[in-house]
C-alpha positions, 0 to 999 in steps of 0.5 A: 391479952392484946387489949391488956397490953395495947397501952404499953405496946410500941409495935406488934407482930401479927399473924393468924393461925389454925389448929387441928387435932392429931393423935399425938397432940395437935397441928398448928399452921400459919394461915392467911389473915381471916382464916385462923382463930385470932380475932384480928379486927378486935386485936388490931382495933385495940392496938390502933385505939391505944396507938393510932400510929402503931407499926404493925409487922404482918407475917404471911408465912407459908410452911407445913403445919407444925406437929406439937406432940404433947401427948407423947412421953418424949415431948415431956422428957426435959421436964424430968421424971 
């Protein structure tokens, strides 16, 4: 996706994330750069290739993992029945 959109990007917000399985869905957590599943070198390389002076906003947040409970009926309640 980054490679496809890099030619039209004006700036980019960058962070790394990790996921882990949970009984009711999964946990998503912000992690230090390089510890997550994003290929940051490839992503930033594509952006820099398209726009060498592109501005990057780096997010280094520290928070508890977000529980995404998509395996429960309550998660889908807004979709109707």
